[in-house]
C-alpha positions in Angstrom: 20.8 -23.0 -15.4 17.4 -21.3 -16.0 15.1 -20.4 -13.2 12.5 -23.2 -12.9 8.9 -22.3 -12.1 5.6 -24.1 -12.9 5.3 -21.7 -15.8 8.3 -23.1 -17.6 6.1 -26.0 -18.8 5.9 -25.9 -22.6 2.1 -26.5 -22.4 1.6 -23.2 -20.6 1.9 -20.6 -23.4 1.6 -16.9 -22.6 1.3 -17.1 -18.8 4.3 -14.8 -18.1 2.0 -12.1 -16.8 0.3 -14.5 -14.4 3.8 -15.5 -13.1 4.7 -11.8 -12.5 1.3 -11.3 -10.8 2.0 -14.2 -8.4 5.4 -12.9 -7.6 3.9 -9.4 -6.8 1.4 -11.0 -4.5 4.0 -13.0 -2.6 6.1 -9.8 -2.0 3.1 -7.9 -0.6 2.0 -10.4 1.9 2.0 -8.1 4.9 -0.3 -9.2 7.8 -1.7 -5.7 8.6 -4.5 -5.1 8.6 -6.0 -8.6 9.3 -8.6 -9.7 6.7 -10.9 -12.5 5.7 -11.9 -13.6 2.2 -15.2 -15.4 2.2 -17.2 -17.0 -0.6 -20.9 -16.3 -0.1 -22.1 -18.3 -3.1 -20.8 -19.6 -6.4 -20.3 -16.0 -7.8 -20.2 -13.7 -4.8 -17.2 -13.0 -2.5 -16.5 -10.7 0.4 -13.2 -9.3 1.7 -13.5 -8.1 5.2 -10.7 -6.0 6.7 -10.2 -5.0 10.3 -9.6 -1.3 10.1 -10.7 0.0 13.6 -9.8 3.7 14.0 -9.9 4.4 10.2 -12.7 6.6 8.8 -13.9 6.4 5.2 -11.8 9.5 4.5 -8.7 7.5 5.6 -9.4 4.6 3.2 -9.1 4.4 -0.6 -10.2 1.5 -2.7 -9.0 1.2 -6.3 -9.2 -1.4 -9.0 -6.3 -1.3 -11.4 -6.8 -3.9 -14.1 -7.1 -7.2 -12.2 -5.8 -5.9 -8.9 -7.8 -4.6 -6.0 -5.8 -2.1 -4.0 -6.9 -0.9 -0.5 -4.9 2.0 1.0 -5.2 3.3 4.5 -3.7 6.5 5.9 -3.6 7.6 9.5 -1.3 10.4 10.6 0.0 10.9 14.1 -1.6 14.0 15.8 1.3 16.1 17.2 -1.1 17.8 19.6 -1.8 14.6 21.5 0.5 13.5 24.3 0.2 9.8 25.2 1.3 8.2 28.4 1.1 4.9 26.6 0.3 4.5 22.9 -0.6 0.9 22.1 -2.7 1.8 19.1 -0.3 3.0 16.4 -1.4 5.4 13.7 -0.1 3.7 10.6 -0.6 3.5 6.9 -1.0 0.4 4.8 -1.5 -0.9 1.3 -3.2 -4.3 0.8 -3.6 -5.7 -2.7 -5.6 -8.6 -4.0 -5.3 -10.2 -7.5 -8.8 -10.6 -9.0 -9.9 -13.2 -11.6 -10.7 -11.9 -15.1 -14.1 -10.2 -15.2 -14.4 -9.9 -11.4 -16.4 -6.8 -10.5 -16.4 -4.8 -7.3 -20.1 -4.4 -6.3 -19.5 -2.1 -3.3 -17.8 -1.4 0.0 -19.1 -0.5 3.4 -17.3 0.6 6.6 -19.2 -0.6 9.7 -18.0 -1.2 13.3 -14.4 -1.0 12.3 -14.7 -3.5 9.5 -14.3 -2.6 5.8 -16.4 -5.1 3.7 -15.8 -5.2 0.0 -18.3 -7.3 -2.1 -17.0 -8.8 -5.3 -19.0 -10.5 -8.1 -17.6 -13.1 -10.4 -19.4 -13.3 -13.8 -20.9 -16.5 -15.0 -18.5 -18.2 -17.4 -19.7 -19.3 -20.8 -17.6 -21.6 -23.0 -15.6 -19.9 -25.7 -15.3 -22.3 -28.7 -13.7 -21.2 -31.9 -13.1 -23.4 -34.9 -9.8 -22.7 -36.7 -9.7 -23.1 -40.5 -6.7 -25.1 -41.8 -5.2 -23.3 -44.8 -3.3 -25.0 -47.6 0.4 -24.5 -47.3 0.7 -22.2 -50.4 -1.9 -19.8 -48.9 -0.7 -19.9 -45.4 1.0 -16.8 -43.9 4.4 -17.5 -42.4 4.9 -15.2 -39.5 8.6 -16.1 -39.0 9.7 -15.1 -42.5 10.8 -11.5 -43.2 9.5 -9.7 -46.3 
């Protein structure tokens, strides 16, 4: 029996990449570091991540296609000897899937919070009229030669 997902609907054509993207997001749902996603207005969003103890040199922000990836690296200092270490030096990778056309406007690190501002472009309708060809002139893609 085939694997049933919402994308198996015959009216959803060509959404296999979206399905793969959603599966990737579900796998990477680690809770560290904690974060907020806030919509400031109709087109502006902010992602705020709690990254206390990280410097801007410890953080890397990259956009790969429609994915925002934030990496944090902290290394344990072997010269320090803790009696108690409740604040762990750890690395993380946090990824967010962005809508088509979403732009990263900037990022700031302030008071232990990394704030990334995103802008969603205004959407305009895309209307295209398709000419109907006569059968004798139509190109059949399924026939060879």
